[in-house]
C-alpha positions as CSV (number, residue, x, y, z in Angstrom):
1,X,0.0,0.0,0.0
2,X,1.0,3.6,-0.4
3,X,-0.1,6.4,1.9
4,X,-1.6,9.2,-0.2
5,X,-3.8,11.2,2.1
6,X,-2.4,14.7,2.8
7,X,-3.1,17.4,5.4
8,X,-2.0,15.0,8.1
9,X,0.7,17.2,9.6
10,X,0.5,19.6,12.6
11,X,-0.7,23.1,11.6
12,X,2.3,24.8,13.2
13,X,4.6,22.8,11.0
14,X,2.5,23.5,7.9
15,X,2.5,27.2,8.7
16,X,6.3,27.3,9.2
17,X,6.9,25.5,5.9
18,X,4.5,27.8,4.1
19,X,6.2,30.9,5.6
20,X,9.7,29.6,4.5
21,X,8.4,29.1,1.0
22,X,6.6,32.5,0.9
23,X,9.6,34.4,2.2
24,X,12.1,32.6,-0.1
25,X,14.1,31.0,2.7
26,X,13.6,27.8,0.7
27,X,12.3,27.3,-2.8
28,X,11.5,23.6,-2.3
29,X,10.8,21.1,0.6
30,X,13.0,18.2,1.5
31,X,12.7,16.2,4.7
32,X,14.5,13.2,6.0
33,X,14.0,10.1,8.2
34,X,17.1,9.7,10.4
35,X,16.9,6.3,12.0
36,X,19.9,4.8,13.8
37,X,20.3,1.2,12.6
38,X,20.7,-0.3,16.1
39,X,17.3,-1.8,16.5
40,X,13.8,-2.3,15.0
41,X,11.3,0.5,14.5
42,X,8.6,0.8,17.2
43,X,5.3,2.7,17.5
44,X,7.2,5.7,18.9
45,X,9.1,6.2,15.7
46,X,5.9,6.3,13.6
47,X,4.9,9.8,14.4
48,X,8.2,11.3,13.3
49,X,8.3,9.1,10.2
50,X,4.7,10.0,9.2
51,X,5.2,13.8,9.9
52,X,8.3,13.8,7.7
53,X,6.6,11.8,5.0
54,X,3.4,13.8,4.9
55,X,5.2,17.1,5.1
56,X,7.2,16.3,2.0
57,X,4.2,14.9,0.2
58,X,1.9,17.8,1.0
59,X,4.3,20.3,-0.4
60,X,5.3,18.3,-3.4
61,X,8.8,17.8,-2.0
62,X,11.2,14.9,-1.4
63,X,11.8,12.5,1.5
64,X,15.3,11.0,2.2
65,X,15.8,8.0,4.3
66,X,19.2,8.6,5.9
67,X,20.6,6.0,8.3
68,X,22.6,7.6,11.2
69,X,25.3,5.0,11.2
70,X,27.8,6.9,13.3
71,X,28.3,4.3,16.1
72,X,29.7,1.0,14.5
73,X,29.7,-0.7,17.9
74,X,25.9,-0.9,17.9
75,X,24.9,-1.0,14.3
76,X,24.1,-3.9,12.0
77,X,23.1,-4.4,8.4
78,X,20.2,-6.5,9.6
79,X,18.6,-3.3,11.1
80,X,19.2,-1.3,8.0
81,X,17.2,-3.8,5.9
82,X,14.5,-4.2,8.6
83,X,13.9,-0.5,9.0
84,X,13.5,-0.1,5.2
85,X,11.1,-3.0,5.1
86,X,9.0,-1.8,8.1
87,X,8.8,1.8,6.8
88,X,7.7,0.5,3.4
89,X,5.0,-1.7,5.1
90,X,3.8,1.4,6.9
91,X,3.2,2.9,3.5
92,X,6.1,5.4,3.4
93,X,8.0,6.0,0.1
94,X,11.2,7.8,-0.1
95,X,13.2,9.4,-2.9
96,X,16.7,8.4,-1.8
97,X,18.4,6.2,0.7
98,X,21.6,7.7,2.2
99,X,23.9,7.0,5.2
100,X,25.7,9.3,7.6
101,X,28.8,7.4,6.6
102,X,28.4,8.6,3.0
103,X,29.6,12.0,4.2
104,X,32.4,11.0,6.6
105,X,35.1,12.5,4.4
106,X,33.4,15.8,3.9
107,X,32.4,15.9,7.6
108,X,36.1,15.5,8.5
109,X,37.0,18.3,6.1
110,X,34.5,20.6,7.9
111,X,35.9,19.6,11.3
112,X,39.4,20.6,10.0
113,X,37.9,23.9,8.9
114,X,36.6,24.6,12.4
115,X,39.9,23.8,13.9
116,X,41.6,26.2,11.5
117,X,39.0,28.9,12.5
118,X,40.0,28.3,16.1
119,X,36.5,26.9,16.8
120,X,37.5,23.3,17.6
121,X,40.3,21.7,19.6
122,X,41.6,18.3,20.8
123,X,41.0,17.6,24.4
124,X,43.0,15.1,26.4
125,X,40.7,15.0,29.4
126,X,39.1,11.7,30.4
127,X,35.3,11.4,30.0
128,X,34.9,11.7,33.7
129,X,37.0,14.9,33.9
130,X,35.0,16.4,31.0
131,X,31.7,15.5,32.6
132,X,32.7,17.0,35.9
133,X,34.1,20.2,34.3
134,X,31.0,20.7,32.1
135,X,29.0,21.9,35.2
136,X,25.5,20.9,36.3
137,X,21.8,21.9,36.2
138,X,19.5,21.9,39.1
139,X,18.7,18.3,40.1
140,X,15.5,16.9,38.5
141,X,15.0,19.9,36.2
142,X,15.0,20.1,32.4
143,X,17.0,22.6,30.5
144,X,15.4,25.8,29.1
145,X,16.8,29.0,27.9
146,X,16.2,30.8,31.2
147,X,17.8,28.2,33.5
148,X,21.4,28.6,34.6
149,X,23.6,25.9,35.8
150,X,24.1,25.5,39.5
151,X,27.8,24.9,38.8
152,X,29.3,26.7,35.8
153,X,31.6,24.9,33.4
154,X,35.4,25.0,33.6
155,X,37.6,25.4,30.6
156,X,39.7,22.4,29.6
157,X,43.5,22.8,30.2
158,X,43.8,21.9,26.5
159,X,41.3,24.5,25.2
160,X,43.9,26.9,23.9
161,X,46.1,24.5,22.0
162,X,47.5,26.0,18.8
163,X,45.8,25.3,15.5
164,X,48.8,23.5,14.3
165,X,48.9,21.1,17.3
166,X,45.2,20.5,17.0
167,X,45.4,19.6,13.3
168,X,48.3,17.3,14.0
169,X,46.6,15.5,16.8
170,X,43.3,15.2,14.9
171,X,45.0,13.6,11.9
172,X,46.8,11.1,14.2
173,X,43.5,10.3,16.0
174,X,41.9,9.6,12.6
175,X,44.8,7.3,11.7
176,X,44.5,5.2,14.9
177,X,47.6,6.3,16.8
178,X,45.9,6.8,20.1
179,X,43.9,4.5,22.4
180,X,40.2,4.8,22.8
181,X,39.1,7.3,25.4
182,X,42.4,9.2,25.3
183,X,41.4,12.1,23.2
184,X,38.3,13.8,21.6
185,X,37.7,16.7,19.3
186,X,35.5,19.4,20.9
187,X,33.9,22.5,19.5
188,X,35.0,25.7,21.2
189,X,31.8,27.5,22.1
190,X,31.2,28.7,25.7
191,X,31.8,26.8,28.9
192,X,29.5,29.3,30.7
193,X,26.5,28.8,28.4
194,X,23.2,28.2,30.1
195,X,22.6,25.2,27.8
196,X,25.1,22.5,28.8
197,X,25.2,21.1,25.3
198,X,26.8,24.3,24.2
199,X,29.7,23.9,26.6
200,X,32.3,22.7,24.1
201,X,30.5,19.6,22.9
202,X,32.4,16.6,21.7
203,X,32.5,16.2,17.9
204,X,34.6,13.1,17.4
205,X,35.7,10.2,19.7
206,X,38.2,7.5,19.1
207,X,36.8,4.1,18.3
208,X,38.9,1.2,17.0
209,X,35.8,-0.6,15.7
210,X,35.2,-1.7,12.0
211,X,32.2,0.0,10.4
212,X,29.6,-2.1,8.6
213,X,30.1,0.1,5.5
214,X,33.5,1.8,5.7
215,X,35.5,-1.1,7.2
216,X,38.6,0.0,9.1
217,X,39.2,3.3,7.3
218,X,38.2,5.4,10.3
219,X,39.4,5.3,13.9
220,X,37.3,8.3,14.9
221,X,33.6,8.5,14.6
222,X,31.3,11.6,14.8
223,X,28.9,12.3,17.6
224,X,25.3,12.7,16.6
225,X,25.1,16.5,17.2
226,X,28.1,17.0,14.9
227,X,27.0,14.7,12.1
228,X,23.2,15.3,12.2
229,X,22.9,18.9,11.2
230,X,25.8,18.9,8.8
231,X,24.4,15.8,7.0
232,X,21.1,17.7,6.7
233,X,22.9,20.7,5.2
234,X,25.0,18.4,2.8
235,X,21.8,16.9,1.5
236,X,19.9,20.2,1.2
237,X,17.3,19.1,3.8
238,X,15.1,22.1,4.3
239,X,13.2,21.0,7.4
240,X,14.6,18.8,10.0
241,X,11.5,17.7,11.8
242,X,12.1,16.0,15.2
243,X,10.5,15.4,18.6
244,X,10.7,17.7,21.6
245,X,13.8,16.1,23.2
246,X,15.8,17.7,20.5
247,X,14.8,21.3,21.4
248,X,17.9,21.5,23.6
249,X,20.0,20.5,20.6
250,X,18.7,23.2,18.3
251,X,21.1,26.0,19.4
252,X,24.1,23.7,18.6
253,X,22.5,22.6,15.3
254,X,22.2,26.3,14.3
255,X,25.7,27.2,15.7
256,X,27.5,24.7,13.5
257,X,25.5,25.8,10.4
258,X,26.2,29.5,11.1
259,X,30.0,29.1,11.7
260,X,30.5,26.9,8.7
261,X,28.4,29.1,6.5
262,X,26.6,26.2,4.9
263,X,23.0,25.5,3.7
264,X,20.7,26.6,6.5
265,X,18.5,23.6,7.2
266,X,15.8,24.4,9.8
267,X,15.0,22.3,12.8
268,X,11.3,22.2,14.0
269,X,10.2,20.1,17.0
270,X,6.9,18.5,17.8
271,X,5.5,16.4,20.7
272,X,6.7,12.8,20.9
273,X,4.3,9.9,21.0
274,X,4.1,8.4,24.4
275,X,1.8,5.4,24.5
276,X,0.9,3.6,27.8
277,X,2.1,0.1,28.2
278,X,4.5,0.5,25.2
279,X,8.2,0.2,25.8
280,X,10.2,2.8,23.7
281,X,13.7,2.2,25.2
282,X,15.8,0.4,22.6
283,X,18.2,-0.8,25.3
284,X,15.4,-2.5,27.2
285,X,13.8,-3.8,24.0
286,X,17.1,-5.5,23.1
287,X,17.3,-7.0,26.6
288,X,13.8,-8.5,26.2
289,X,14.8,-10.1,22.9
290,X,18.3,-11.2,23.8
291,X,17.3,-12.7,27.2
292,X,14.5,-14.7,25.6
293,X,11.7,-13.0,27.6
294,X,10.0,-12.5,24.2
295,X,10.4,-14.7,21.1
296,X,12.0,-12.0,19.0
297,X,11.7,-8.5,17.6
298,X,8.4,-9.5,16.0
299,X,6.8,-10.9,19.2
300,X,3.2,-9.7,19.1
301,X,3.4,-8.4,22.6
302,X,5.9,-5.8,21.5
303,X,4.9,-2.5,19.9
304,X,7.7,-2.8,17.4
305,X,6.3,-2.5,13.9
306,X,7.3,-6.1,13.4
307,X,5.4,-7.1,16.5
308,X,2.3,-5.1,15.6
309,X,2.4,-6.5,12.1
310,X,2.6,-10.1,13.3
311,X,-0.2,-9.4,15.8
312,X,-2.4,-8.3,12.9
313,X,-2.5,-4.6,13.3
314,X,-3.1,-3.0,9.8
315,X,-0.8,-0.2,8.8
316,X,-3.9,1.9,8.1
317,X,-4.7,1.7,11.8
318,X,-1.3,3.0,12.9
319,X,-1.6,5.9,10.4
320,X,-5.1,6.7,11.6
321,X,-4.1,6.6,15.2
322,X,-0.9,8.7,14.9
323,X,-2.3,11.3,12.6
324,X,-5.6,11.6,14.6
325,X,-4.0,12.4,17.9
326,X,-4.4,16.2,17.5
327,X,-1.9,18.9,17.4
328,X,0.3,19.8,20.4
329,X,3.8,21.0,21.0
330,X,3.8,19.5,24.5
331,X,4.5,15.9,25.2
332,X,1.6,13.9,26.6
333,X,0.5,10.3,27.2
334,X,-2.0,8.4,25.1
335,X,-3.9,5.5,26.4
336,X,-3.3,2.1,24.8
337,X,-7.1,1.7,24.8
338,X,-7.3,4.6,22.3
339,X,-5.0,2.8,20.0
340,X,-6.9,-0.4,20.3
341,X,-10.2,1.4,19.5
342,X,-8.7,2.7,16.2
343,X,-7.5,-0.8,15.4
344,X,-11.1,-2.2,16.0
345,X,-12.6,0.5,13.8
346,X,-10.3,-0.3,10.9
347,X,-10.6,-4.1,11.2
348,X,-14.4,-3.8,11.5
349,X,-14.5,-2.4,8.0
350,X,-11.9,-4.7,6.4
351,X,-11.6,-8.0,8.2
352,X,-13.5,-11.0,6.9
353,X,-15.9,-12.7,9.4
354,X,-15.3,-16.3,10.3
355,X,-16.5,-18.7,13.1
356,X,-14.1,-20.2,15.6
357,X,-14.6,-21.9,18.9
358,X,-11.7,-21.3,21.3
359,X,-12.9,-23.4,24.2
360,X,-15.2,-26.1,22.7
361,X,-18.2,-27.6,24.2
362,X,-20.1,-30.3,22.3
363,X,-23.6,-29.6,21.3
364,X,-25.9,-32.4,19.9
365,X,-29.1,-31.6,18.1
366,X,-31.1,-34.7,18.9
367,X,-33.9,-34.3,16.3
368,X,-31.5,-33.4,13.4
369,X,-31.0,-36.1,10.8
370,X,-27.8,-38.1,11.5
371,X,-26.3,-38.0,8.0
372,X,-27.5,-34.6,6.9
373,X,-25.0,-31.9,6.1
374,X,-26.3,-28.5,5.0
375,X,-24.4,-25.5,3.8
376,X,-25.4,-22.2,5.5
377,X,-24.9,-18.8,3.8
378,X,-22.7,-16.7,6.0
379,X,-21.8,-13.0,5.5
380,X,-18.2,-12.2,5.0
381,X,-18.4,-8.6,6.2
382,X,-21.6,-6.8,6.9
383,X,-19.7,-3.5,6.6
384,X,-18.6,-4.4,3.0
385,X,-21.4,-5.8,0.8
386,X,-18.8,-6.4,-2.0
387,X,-17.2,-9.0,0.3
388,X,-20.1,-11.4,-0.5
389,X,-21.0,-14.6,1.3
390,X,-19.5,-18.0,1.9
391,X,-20.9,-21.5,2.6
392,X,-20.4,-23.0,6.1
393,X,-21.2,-26.7,6.7
394,X,-23.8,-27.5,9.4
395,X,-24.5,-31.0,10.9
396,X,-26.1,-32.8,13.8
397,X,-23.0,-32.5,16.1
398,X,-21.6,-29.0,16.6
399,X,-19.2,-27.2,19.0
400,X,-20.0,-24.0,20.8
401,X,-18.1,-21.9,23.3
402,X,-18.1,-23.1,26.9
403,X,-19.1,-19.6,27.9
404,X,-22.2,-19.7,25.8
405,X,-23.8,-22.3,28.1
406,X,-24.7,-22.2,31.8
407,X,-26.4,-25.0,33.6
408,X,-27.6,-22.5,36.2
409,X,-27.8,-19.1,34.5
410,X,-27.0,-16.0,36.4
411,X,-29.2,-12.9,36.1
412,X,-29.4,-11.3,32.7
413,X,-27.8,-14.3,31.0
414,X,-29.6,-14.9,27.7
415,X,-27.4,-17.5,26.1
416,X,-28.0,-21.3,26.2
417,X,-29.2,-23.0,29.4
418,X,-31.8,-25.8,30.0
419,X,-35.1,-24.8,28.7
420,X,-33.8,-21.7,26.9
421,X,-33.9,-21.1,23.1
422,X,-31.2,-19.3,21.1
423,X,-30.3,-18.8,17.5
424,X,-27.3,-20.6,16.0
425,X,-25.6,-18.0,13.8
426,X,-26.8,-18.2,10.1
427,X,-28.7,-21.5,11.0
428,X,-31.6,-22.5,13.3
429,X,-33.2,-21.8,16.6
430,X,-32.3,-24.5,19.1
431,X,-33.6,-25.2,22.6
432,X,-31.6,-26.9,25.3
433,X,-33.2,-30.1,26.7
434,X,-30.5,-31.7,28.9
435,X,-26.8,-32.2,29.5
436,X,-24.4,-35.1,29.8
437,X,-21.7,-35.1,32.5
438,X,-18.6,-37.2,33.1
439,X,-17.7,-39.0,36.4
440,X,-16.5,-35.8,38.0
441,X,-19.6,-33.9,37.2
442,X,-18.2,-31.9,34.3
443,X,-20.6,-31.1,31.4
444,X,-19.3,-32.9,28.3
445,X,-22.3,-32.5,26.0
446,X,-25.3,-30.2,25.7
447,X,-28.3,-31.6,24.0
448,X,-30.9,-29.6,22.1
449,X,-33.7,-29.8,19.6
450,X,-34.0,-27.5,16.6
451,X,-36.9,-25.9,14.7
452,X,-36.6,-26.8,11.0
453,X,-38.8,-23.8,10.1
454,X,-36.3,-21.2,11.4
455,X,-33.4,-21.7,9.0
456,X,-31.8,-18.3,8.6
457,X,-34.8,-16.4,9.8
458,X,-37.4,-15.8,12.5
459,X,-39.8,-18.5,13.7
460,X,-43.1,-18.6,11.7
461,X,-45.1,-18.1,14.9
462,X,-43.2,-14.9,15.6
463,X,-41.4,-16.0,18.8
464,X,-38.1,-14.2,19.5
465,X,-34.9,-15.1,21.1
466,X,-32.5,-12.8,23.0
467,X,-29.2,-14.4,22.0
468,X,-27.3,-15.6,18.9
469,X,-24.3,-17.8,19.4
470,X,-21.6,-19.1,17.0
471,X,-20.6,-22.7,16.3
472,X,-18.6,-25.0,14.1
473,X,-19.6,-28.4,12.7
474,X,-17.8,-31.2,14.5
475,X,-17.0,-33.3,11.4
476,X,-15.8,-30.3,9.4
477,X,-14.0,-28.3,12.0
478,X,-10.3,-27.7,11.7
479,X,-8.1,-27.9,14.8
480,X,-6.1,-24.7,15.4
481,X,-3.8,-23.1,17.9
482,X,-4.8,-19.6,19.1
483,X,-2.6,-17.3,21.0
484,X,-4.3,-14.8,23.3
485,X,-2.1,-11.7,24.0
486,X,-2.4,-9.3,26.9
487,X,-0.2,-6.3,27.8
488,X,3.4,-7.4,28.4
489,X,3.9,-5.0,31.2
490,X,1.9,-4.3,34.4
491,X,2.7,-0.6,34.6
492,X,1.7,2.2,32.2
493,X,5.2,3.5,31.7
494,X,7.5,0.5,31.4
495,X,10.5,2.5,30.4
496,X,10.7,3.7,33.9
497,X,10.7,0.3,35.7
498,X,13.0,-2.7,36.1
499,X,12.1,-5.5,33.7
500,X,12.0,-8.2,36.3
501,X,9.4,-6.2,38.3
502,X,7.0,-5.0,35.6
503,X,6.5,-8.1,33.4
504,X,3.0,-9.5,33.2
505,X,3.2,-13.3,33.8
506,X,-0.1,-13.7,32.0
507,X,0.7,-11.8,28.8
508,X,0.3,-14.9,26.6
509,X,-2.2,-17.8,26.8
510,X,-1.9,-20.5,24.2
511,X,-5.0,-22.5,23.4
512,X,-4.1,-25.6,21.4
513,X,-7.5,-27.3,21.0
514,X,-9.5,-24.6,19.2
515,X,-11.8,-25.5,16.4
516,X,-12.4,-23.2,13.4
517,X,-14.6,-23.4,10.3
518,X,-12.9,-25.2,7.3
519,X,-12.4,-22.0,5.2
520,X,-9.6,-21.1,7.7
521,X,-7.7,-24.3,7.1
522,X,-5.1,-22.8,4.8
523,X,-5.3,-19.1,5.5
524,X,-2.1,-17.2,4.6
525,X,0.2,-15.6,7.2
526,X,-0.9,-12.1,7.7
527,X,-4.6,-12.6,6.8
528,X,-6.9,-10.8,9.3
529,X,-10.3,-12.0,10.4
530,X,-13.0,-11.3,12.9
531,X,-13.8,-14.5,14.8
532,X,-17.5,-13.7,15.3
533,X,-18.3,-12.7,18.9
534,X,-14.7,-13.4,19.9
535,X,-12.3,-10.8,18.6
536,X,-10.0,-9.9,15.7
537,X,-7.3,-12.4,14.8
538,X,-4.4,-12.8,12.3
539,X,-2.9,-15.9,10.8
540,X,0.6,-16.4,12.2
541,X,3.7,-17.4,10.2
542,X,4.0,-20.6,12.3
543,X,0.9,-22.0,10.5
544,X,1.2,-25.1,8.4
545,X,-1.2,-26.5,5.8
546,X,-4.3,-27.8,7.7
547,X,-2.7,-26.6,11.0
548,X,-3.4,-22.9,11.3
549,X,-2.1,-20.7,14.2
550,X,-3.9,-17.4,15.0
551,X,-2.8,-14.4,17.0
552,X,-5.4,-12.3,18.7
553,X,-5.1,-8.7,17.6
554,X,-7.7,-7.1,19.8
555,X,-10.8,-8.3,21.6
556,X,-14.4,-7.3,20.7
557,X,-16.5,-5.3,23.2
558,X,-18.2,-8.0,25.2
559,X,-21.3,-6.7,26.9
560,X,-21.8,-9.9,28.9
561,X,-18.3,-9.9,30.2
562,X,-18.9,-6.4,31.7
563,X,-22.1,-7.6,33.3
564,X,-20.5,-10.7,34.7
565,X,-17.5,-8.8,36.2
566,X,-19.9,-6.5,38.0
567,X,-21.7,-9.5,39.5
568,X,-18.6,-10.9,41.0
């Protein structure tokens, strides 16, 4: 699929871009997606990706996909390929794929230029010394332009090295003559600046690590703040759109551009997407995967795009959710229930209906002919008449859900119980006559009689029933495995907790004896269905011919479950 709908960007971004075009600051629009290839995309990335994409599309511009591969110790080709695949699945199309490493040579030339201008120097302090000398902010506060540090920064003893010495040391750093951690290249700005990031930020650090694209050519690698803005300028990116945590970085972004006299890319920030029960920390996500707590990056309990895709969430639902959150510059939290509601709305319109019994209970229609098999006409999707109908086999012995029968019904229970009559979906009215139990008193069979005059419609005498239940024919049913997923975490903000304390031990329930209608026997991985009266499900890649496996995407709204919970 390709996303084509426009006007899905925040108004303040649209207004800023329109002003830049009107005043001649830019004559075109070009945005970029800057993922770091050290993990898989998750729901938190989607807002930035979609804003970048829709901004370029709305103004007839271009979108670049640029991988920020400046840390070879954490990056892998696997992630580069996965990010492209996941972004494409989301519906995003880009005009060009680039890498930060494409510009390492020019970036180094520009660093040399700053050294020659007296605006960068090689520092021999350790990381601990630099951190201590940078100063501090009030504990627990976030930086703003009006806040001053409690402890001001202290100049490095190496800050006033000569240009010649700095150039010599930088070249030798690049060539690998010094051990890691022994030296860095820093910009010379202002150690008393109220923004700590402007206190002589590090531009290059020594790393004797092969790069997945440049091999062993480099022994120094650029820091994000040095490469990011300069790469934007090199590519002619007009608008660098990013989330609010980069507000503090904007003065540095603009300082480098001003001092180098290069193309003036503009950074604009927007609120980040914070979703309850969704883990955004790449470090913790990697720990979940590498420790085996989840099955992989595509585990349906994760909100990685891979996990959401395997769970059966349509890309359209993600787009509708992200672009429908409203416009704000302030970060806020969105309830997971809101995301699930959007998923239901999309699947309700698109998912084919099927019948499946997750916890089977045998139902025998005593007055139905023993050898008769009828084909009932079932609607594929009542929201989409073009989806048509299908045939579902019906016979004397069926299976229904255990929850659809009560020997002693509680108040307001209208499903099957002794003496009560219900409709079997697409078939007949049946009335329960008696049950059969095993030695332990467990009900093993429910026996009924049916009214042959009620096939697919009301009873001729006008009597009504208050419940319709689903079923599968015993001799035609296909055995299936169904995986029921709940939230992986017990707290709304899992990034803030320790993994061993916040994991939900009941996040996955596997049902291995489910029965589904025969049309589901060979459904393809990724196909989405509504199991009538049960929920929305997706065929899992673990499926085999005649042995389907389904993942629950989201539940349906179950009115009886709410009633029953209130009675307990």
